[in-house]
C-alpha positions in Angstrom: -64.9 20.0 5.2 -65.1 17.1 2.8 -64.0 19.4 -0.1 -61.0 20.5 2.1 -60.1 16.8 2.9 -60.4 16.1 -0.8 -58.1 18.8 -1.8 -55.6 17.7 0.9 -55.8 14.1 -0.5 -55.3 15.2 -4.0 -52.4 17.4 -3.0 -50.6 14.5 -1.0 -51.1 12.4 -4.3 -49.8 15.3 -6.4 -46.6 15.4 -4.2 -46.1 11.8 -4.2 -46.3 11.5 -8.0 -44.1 14.7 -8.2 -41.3 13.2 -6.3 -41.5 10.1 -8.2 -41.5 11.9 -11.3 -38.6 14.2 -10.2 -36.6 11.0 -9.5 -37.4 9.5 -12.7 -36.4 12.7 -14.7 -33.4 14.0 -12.7 -31.0 14.9 -15.4 -28.3 12.1 -15.8 -25.5 14.6 -15.4 -24.8 18.0 -14.1 -24.1 19.1 -17.7 -23.6 17.3 -20.9 -24.9 14.0 -21.9 -24.8 10.7 -19.9 -22.3 8.4 -21.7 -23.1 5.2 -23.4 -21.9 2.1 -22.0 -19.3 2.0 -24.9 -18.1 5.3 -23.9 -17.8 4.3 -20.3 -15.3 1.7 -21.3 -13.3 3.5 -23.8 -13.2 7.3 -23.2 -10.6 8.9 -20.9 -12.1 10.2 -17.6 -11.3 13.6 -16.2 -11.9 15.7 -13.2 -13.7 19.2 -12.3 -12.0 22.0 -10.6 -11.4 21.4 -7.1 -13.7 23.8 -4.9 -12.2 26.6 -2.7 -13.6 24.9 0.4 -11.5 21.9 -0.1 -8.4 23.9 -0.2 -9.6 25.4 3.1 -10.1 21.9 4.6 -6.6 21.0 3.1 -5.0 23.9 5.1 -6.5 22.4 8.3 -5.0 19.0 7.6 -1.5 20.6 6.6 -1.2 22.5 9.9 -2.5 19.3 12.0 0.1 17.3 10.3 2.9 19.6 10.7 2.2 19.4 14.5 1.8 15.6 14.5 4.7 15.0 12.6 6.9 17.6 14.3 6.1 16.1 17.6 6.5 12.4 16.6 9.9 12.8 14.9 11.8 13.4 17.9 9.9 10.9 20.1 12.3 7.9 19.3 15.5 9.7 20.4 13.5 11.6 23.5 12.4 8.0 24.5 15.4 5.7 23.5 18.3 7.8 24.9 19.5 9.7 27.9 20.7 13.3 28.0 24.5 12.0 27.9 23.9 9.7 24.9 24.7 10.7 21.1 22.2 11.5 19.9 20.9 12.8 23.2 17.5 12.1 24.7 15.5 12.2 27.8 13.8 9.1 29.1 16.5 6.5 28.6 14.2 3.6 27.6 16.6 1.8 25.1 15.6 0.8 21.6 13.4 -2.0 22.6 11.3 0.1 25.1 11.3 3.2 22.8 10.1 1.1 20.0 7.2 -0.3 22.1 6.2 2.9 23.3 6.4 4.3 19.6 4.1 1.6 18.5 1.7 2.4 21.3 1.5 6.1 20.2 0.8 4.9 16.7 -1.7 2.5 17.9 -3.6 4.9 20.1 -3.5 7.7 17.5 -5.2 5.4 15.0 -7.7 3.4 17.4 -9.4 6.9 18.8 -10.7 7.7 15.1 -13.4 5.2 16.0 -14.6 7.3 18.8 -13.9 10.6 16.7 -16.1 9.3 14.0 -19.0 8.0 16.1 -19.3 11.6 18.0 -19.4 13.1 14.6 -21.9 10.8 12.7 -24.1 10.5 15.9 -24.1 13.9 17.4 -22.1 16.9 16.0 -21.4 16.6 12.5 -17.7 16.6 11.0 -17.1 20.3 11.2 -18.0 20.6 14.9 -16.4 17.6 16.1 -13.0 18.8 14.5 -13.4 22.0 16.3 -13.8 20.2 19.7 -11.1 17.9 19.3 -8.8 20.6 18.1 -9.0 22.1 21.5 -8.2 18.7 23.2 -5.2 18.3 20.8 -3.7 21.7 21.6 -4.0 20.9 25.4 -1.9 17.8 24.9 0.8 19.6 23.2 1.0 22.1 25.9 1.4 19.3 28.5 4.4 17.9 26.3 6.1 21.0 26.0 5.8 22.0 29.8 7.1 18.6 30.7 10.0 18.4 28.5 11.8 21.7 29.8 14.6 20.4 31.8 14.5 23.2 34.6 10.9 22.3 35.3 10.8 18.5 35.1 13.2 15.6 35.9 13.2 12.4 34.1 10.3 10.7 36.1 8.2 14.0 35.7 8.9 14.1 31.9 8.1 10.3 31.4 4.7 11.0 33.5 4.0 14.0 31.5 5.1 12.3 28.0 2.5 9.4 28.9 -0.2 11.8 29.6 0.3 14.0 26.6 0.4 10.9 24.3 -3.0 10.0 25.5 -4.3 13.4 25.3 -2.8 14.1 21.9 -3.8 10.8 20.5 -7.5 11.6 21.5 -7.2 15.0 19.9 -5.7 13.5 16.6 -8.4 10.8 16.4 -11.2 13.3 16.5 -9.6 15.5 13.8 -8.2 12.7 11.7 -11.5 10.5 11.5 -13.4 13.6 9.9 -11.1 15.9 8.0 -10.7 13.6 5.1 -14.5 13.0 4.8 -15.1 16.7 5.3 -12.7 17.7 2.3 -14.4 15.1 0.0 -17.9 16.4 1.1 -16.9 19.6 -0.7 -17.2 17.9 -4.0 -20.4 18.2 -5.8 -21.6 14.7 -6.6 -23.2 14.1 -10.2 -23.3 11.3 -12.7 -20.6 11.1 -15.5 -21.3 13.4 -18.6 -19.3 13.6 -21.9 -17.6 16.7 -22.7 -15.5 17.8 -25.9 -12.1 19.4 -24.9 -10.6 22.2 -26.8 -8.3 19.7 -28.3 -11.3 18.0 -29.8 -10.9 14.8 -27.6 -14.2 13.7 -26.1 -13.9 12.7 -22.6 -16.1 11.7 -19.5 -16.1 14.1 -16.7 -16.3 11.9 -13.7 -16.9 12.8 -10.1 -14.9 9.9 -8.9 -11.6 11.5 -10.5 -12.3 14.7 -9.0 -12.7 12.9 -5.6 -9.3 11.0 -6.3 -7.6 14.5 -7.1 -9.1 15.7 -3.8 -7.4 13.0 -1.8 -4.3 13.6 -3.7 -4.5 17.2 -2.8 -5.2 16.1 0.6 -2.3 13.7 0.9 -0.1 16.2 -0.7 -0.9 18.8 2.3 -0.3 15.9 4.7 3.2 15.6 3.5 3.8 19.2 3.0 3.1 19.4 6.9 5.4 16.5 7.7 8.3 18.4 6.3 8.2 19.9 10.0 10.5 17.0 10.8 13.3 18.9 9.3 12.7 21.8 11.5 12.1 19.9 14.9 14.9 17.6 14.1 17.2 20.5 14.0 15.5 22.2 17.1 16.1 19.1 18.8 19.9 18.8 18.1 20.8 22.4 18.1 18.7 23.6 21.1 16.6 20.9 23.0 13.5 19.0 23.0 11.3 21.7 24.5 11.9 23.8 21.3 11.2 21.1 19.3 7.9 20.6 20.8 7.3 24.4 21.1 7.1 24.8 17.1 4.1 22.5 16.6 2.2 24.0 19.6 2.5 27.5 18.0 1.7 26.2 14.4 -1.4 24.4 15.5 -3.1 27.8 15.7 -3.5 27.7 12.0 -5.8 24.9 12.3 -8.0 27.0 14.7 -7.7 29.9 12.1 -8.7 27.7 9.1 -11.6 26.3 10.9 -13.1 29.9 11.9 -12.3 31.6 8.6 -13.6 28.7 6.4 -16.9 28.2 8.4 -19.2 29.9 6.1 -17.7 28.3 3.0 -17.8 24.5 4.1 -20.5 22.1 2.9 -21.7 20.4 6.1 -23.7 17.1 5.7 -26.4 16.8 8.1 -26.0 14.1 11.0 -27.9 11.0 10.1 -30.8 9.7 12.4 -28.9 6.9 14.2 -27.4 5.8 11.0 -24.7 3.8 12.6 -27.2 1.9 14.8 -29.3 1.3 11.7 -26.4 0.1 9.6 -25.5 -2.5 12.3 -29.0 -3.6 12.2 -28.8 -4.2 8.6 -25.5 -6.1 9.1 -27.0 -8.3 11.7 -30.0 -9.4 9.6 -27.4 -9.9 6.4 -25.2 -12.0 8.6 -28.1 -13.9 10.2 -29.6 -14.9 6.8 -26.2 -14.8 5.0 -27.8 -12.3 2.3 -28.3 -8.6 2.3 -31.6 -9.2 0.3 -33.2 -10.4 3.7 -32.9 -6.7 4.9 -34.5 -5.2 1.8 -37.7 -3.5 2.4 -39.0 -4.2 -1.3 -38.4 -7.8 -1.0 -40.3 -8.0 2.4 -43.2 -5.8 2.1 -44.8 -7.7 4.9 -42.3 -6.4 7.3 -41.4 -2.6 8.4 -37.8 -1.3 8.3 -36.8 2.0 9.0 -34.7 2.4 5.9 -35.0 1.8 2.2 -33.3 -0.6 -0.2 -30.8 2.3 -1.3 -29.6 2.4 2.2 -28.9 -1.7 2.4 -27.2 -1.2 -1.0 -24.8 1.3 0.5 -24.2 -0.9 3.7 -23.5 -3.7 1.4 -20.9 -1.7 -0.6 -19.2 -0.6 2.7 -19.0 -4.1 3.9 -17.1 -4.9 0.8 -14.8 -2.1 1.3 -14.0 -2.9 4.8 -13.0 -6.6 3.8 -10.4 -4.8 1.5 -9.2 -2.9 4.7 -8.3 -6.1 6.5 -5.1 -6.3 4.8 -3.7 -3.1 5.6 -2.2 -3.9 9.2 0.8 -5.7 7.3 1.2 -2.7 5.2 1.0 -0.2 8.3 3.5 -2.5 10.1 6.0 -1.9 7.4 5.4 1.7 7.3 5.7 2.2 11.0 9.5 1.2 10.5 10.0 4.7 9.3 9.0 6.2 12.7 11.2 4.0 14.9 13.6 1.2 13.4 14.7 3.2 10.5 15.7 6.1 13.0 17.5 3.6 15.2 19.2 2.3 12.0 20.5 5.8 11.2 21.9 6.2 14.6 24.2 3.2 14.0 25.5 4.8 10.8 27.8 7.8 9.8 25.6 10.8 10.0 28.2 13.2 9.1 26.8 15.8 11.6 23.2 15.3 10.4 20.3 14.4 13.0 19.7 10.8 12.8 15.9 11.3 12.3 16.2 13.9 9.4 16.2 11.5 6.7 12.6 10.8 7.4 12.1 14.1 5.3 13.0 12.0 2.3 9.5 10.3 2.4 7.2 13.3 2.3 9.5 15.0 -0.3 9.2 12.0 -2.5 5.4 12.1 -2.1 5.3 15.9 -2.7 7.2 15.6 -5.8 5.4 12.5 -7.2 2.0 13.3 -6.4 1.8 16.0 -9.1 3.6 14.0 -11.4 1.1 11.1 -10.9 -2.0 13.4 -11.2 -0.9 15.3 -14.3 0.9 12.7 -16.5 1.0 9.0 -15.0 -2.7 8.5 -14.2 -4.1 10.4 -17.4 -1.7 8.4 -19.4 -2.7 5.2 -18.2 -6.3 6.1 -18.5 -5.6 6.7 -22.1 -5.4 2.9 -22.5 -7.2 1.5 -19.5 -8.9 2.4 -16.2 -6.4 2.5 -13.4 -8.9 1.1 -10.4 -8.3 1.1 -6.8 -7.6 -2.4 -6.1 -4.9 -2.4 -8.9 -3.3 1.0 -7.1 -3.5 -0.7 -3.7 -1.6 -3.8 -5.1 1.2 -1.6 -6.7 1.4 0.3 -3.1 2.0 -3.2 -1.4 4.8 -4.0 -4.1 6.6 -0.7 -3.2 6.5 -1.3 0.6 8.0 -4.7 0.0 10.8 -3.0 -1.9 11.4 -0.7 1.0 12.0 -3.6 3.3 14.2 -5.6 1.0 16.2 -2.7 0.5 16.4 -2.0 4.3 17.3 -5.6 5.1 20.2 -5.4 2.4 21.5 -2.2 4.1 21.3 -3.6 7.6 23.3 -6.5 6.2 26.1 -4.2 5.1 25.9 -2.1 8.3 26.6 -5.2 10.3 29.5 -6.1 7.9 31.1 -2.6 8.7 33.1 -1.6 11.7 34.1 -0.8 14.1 31.4 -2.8 15.9 29.9 -4.9 13.3 26.4 -6.5 14.5 26.6 -4.5 17.8 26.9 -1.0 16.8 28.3 1.2 19.5 28.2 -1.8 21.8 31.3 -3.6 21.3 33.7 -1.6 23.5 33.2 1.6 26.0 35.6 3.4 23.8 33.3 2.9 20.6 30.0 3.8 22.8 29.8 6.9 20.3 31.3 5.7 17.3 28.8 4.5 14.6 29.6 1.9 12.0 31.2 3.0 8.8 28.2 3.3 6.5 27.0 6.4 5.2 23.5 7.6 6.4 22.7 8.8 2.8 22.4 5.2 1.9 19.0 5.0 3.7 17.5 7.3 1.1 15.9 4.5 -1.3 14.1 2.8 1.7 12.3 6.1 2.4 11.6 6.6 -1.6 10.1 3.3 -1.7 7.8 3.7 1.2 6.8 7.1 -0.3 5.8 5.6 -3.4 3.8 3.0 -1.8 1.9 5.7 0.0 0.9 7.3 -3.2 -0.9 4.0 -4.5 -1.9 2.3 -1.2 -2.5 5.0 1.4 -4.3 7.8 -0.8 -6.4 5.0 -2.4 -7.4 3.5 0.8 -8.6 6.9 2.0 -10.4 7.5 -1.3 -12.0 3.9 -1.2 -13.1 4.4 2.6 -15.0 7.7 1.7 -16.4 6.6 -1.6 -17.8 3.2 -0.4 -19.4 4.3 2.8 -23.1 5.5 3.3 -23.6 9.2 3.2 -24.3 9.6 6.7 -21.4 7.3 7.7 -18.4 8.7 5.9 -16.5 9.5 9.1 -17.2 6.1 10.7 -16.2 3.8 7.6 -13.1 6.1 7.3 -12.2 5.3 11.0 -12.3 1.8 10.4 -9.8 2.2 7.6 -7.7 4.3 9.9 -7.7 1.7 12.8 -6.2 -0.8 10.5 -3.0 1.5 11.3 -3.5 0.8 15.1 -3.9 -3.0 14.2 -0.4 -2.7 12.3 0.9 -1.0 15.5 -0.2 -3.8 17.7 1.7 -6.2 15.5 4.7 -3.9 15.8 4.4 -4.1 19.8 4.6 -7.8 19.4 7.5 -7.8 17.2 9.3 -5.1 19.4 11.5 -8.0 21.1 13.3 -8.6 17.8 13.6 -4.9 16.9 17.2 -4.7 18.2 20.6 -5.5 17.2 21.9 -8.0 15.9 18.2 -9.2 14.8 17.4 -6.2 12.6 18.2 -8.2 9.3 15.7 -10.8 10.2 13.3 -8.0 11.0 13.3 -6.4 7.8 13.3 -9.8 5.9 10.3 -11.0 7.6 8.4 -7.8 7.0 9.4 -7.9 3.2 8.2 -11.6 2.8 4.9 -10.8 4.8 4.1 -7.8 2.8 4.7 -9.4 -0.5 2.5 -12.5 0.4 -0.2 -10.1 1.7 -0.1 -8.0 -1.5 -0.7 -11.0 -3.8 -3.3 -12.6 -1.7 -5.0 -9.3 -1.7 -4.8 -9.1 -5.5 -6.5 -12.6 -6.2 -9.0 -12.2 -3.5 -10.3 -8.5 -4.7 -9.2 -7.7 -8.2 -12.7 -8.5 -9.5 -13.9 -5.4 -7.4 -12.3 -3.3 -10.0 -15.1 -4.4 -12.5 -18.0 -3.4 -9.9 -16.4 0.1 -9.2 -18.9 2.1 -11.7 -21.9 0.3 -10.3 -20.9 1.1 -6.7 -20.3 4.7 -7.5 -23.8 5.2 -9.0 -25.2 4.4 -5.6 -23.7 7.8 -4.4 -25.3 9.6 -7.3 -28.6 8.0 -6.6 -28.5 9.0 -2.9 -27.6 12.5 -3.8 -30.5 12.6 -6.6 -33.2 11.2 -4.0 -32.0 13.8 -1.2 -32.5 16.6 -4.0 -35.7 15.5 -4.9 -37.2 14.9 -1.4 -35.7 18.6 -0.5 -37.6 19.9 -3.6 -40.7 18.5 -2.6 -40.6 19.5 0.9 -39.9 23.2 -0.6 -43.0 23.1 -2.8 -44.9 21.6 0.2 -44.0 24.6 2.3 -44.9 27.0 -0.5 -48.3 25.5 -1.0 -49.2 25.6 2.7 -48.0 29.3 2.9 -50.6 30.2 -0.1 -54.1 30.9 0.9 -56.6 28.0 -0.6 -58.0 29.1 -3.9 -61.6 27.8 -4.4 -61.4 27.9 -8.0 -58.3 25.8 -7.9 -60.0 23.3 -5.6 -63.2 23.0 -7.8 -61.0 22.8 -10.9 -59.1 19.9 -9.6 -62.2 18.1 -8.2 -64.0 18.5 -11.6 -60.9 17.0 -13.3 -60.8 14.3 -11.0 -64.6 13.5 -11.6 -63.8 13.3 -15.2 
């Protein structure tokens, strides 16, 4: 018995030493040689190939965004106008009421990800949560479709059905949106940077973080390919009716279900953490009470017992810094939200030449679809030859493009008010002009959408990437939801500003947004530009976690193998003899 106990103790000690040794001896990279500090500063960084499973998740996002934008595009006309107006509508809430309800829709869709992320990180995991909320999503679309059919629902029934559908669809999109972007990034293998010599002879650094950046650019590309549904639903709204515009997204959403079922065996599914959100809040509470994250580190307080290690505290601290960056995004999302409501209303006051007044929203995704590959293949690699293009810099550039969009919109609105026949009261100066827009061509709206599309490439994509890379491994969805909820706060600001979202105040509306976005962008830059220099250190935490997890898993596998083998007396005596020596 004593000998057996001795062997057990020796085995435990050996496992402990082996885990420590494995952590110390984990290769610095998946292949190649770990770059020196000088190489990290000077060599260009490149990405690895995007895995197949990323493309399958991207297909899920494409189909979901096709449905979301296909539904959202007719909303402003559906809410604002009556069936007898031009353009025609359904609910007759006027611009003020429709804009307020539009902002509520955006607010709801971006506050529900908090719930969806909590469900995923606490109970079901990202994949299962997406499946559950996809069913909720499609039920909401069905309610919207049924209550938009004129022969089935009158105005009051349509209004009730619209409100129910908005709530149900918002809940569904929150559950999907909080988890699909972390899920696609989970498919990327995590490894430390390593050097590689290209066929051209150039020595480069292969960096997981660049791969993740490219994955999020692919993700956002699919978002905007899906958003081209606005062209189809705008045409269906104008040529048929709203029920046809809502039926198309209902049918297309089946691709989400197909991709989830087909890709199930290919997806990398990160296990759900053990009360990880609660533990992170405990770490945050301790850090807040002591004004220092070191107060929560077990290595500095051996007299206390903590249910986490130092690495987890560092990850929570990194996430805290990321969340501070996100707090400037409500101003950005407020400007972005103009495309879904006030830009549409502006187009309705212009000469559309037979086009739907909401069809120019397609300029925004077309800009993104064209310029994402250009940025990925040419612009970003060219800049990286001279200097790293860090996240904070890209977000700042995005704010400046959004400012340019609002400046242009203010100038265009001024010229609309200068044009007849109704000047600063389009379609409202006399009954005979009720359907006559001001004499300004709708195509002049194009630059406003272009600038906003460019801003998304820099600010929105980078925000998604930042939320993922700075979150603890088991809290990717939750931190992503904190980023997404900033859109809800932007919508809340939009609701507060909706009383001025009417003629003849729209010039001041856009001017105020331009000034706010410009000031917010510069304050953001001065507060957080030093984060650029900490990027590599923060990214290393991800690699440490991955290496630690692999080492622990290997130790467990070896322990199971030892337990499965019969005890060899000779080995036991040999081990004991060596120990005695």
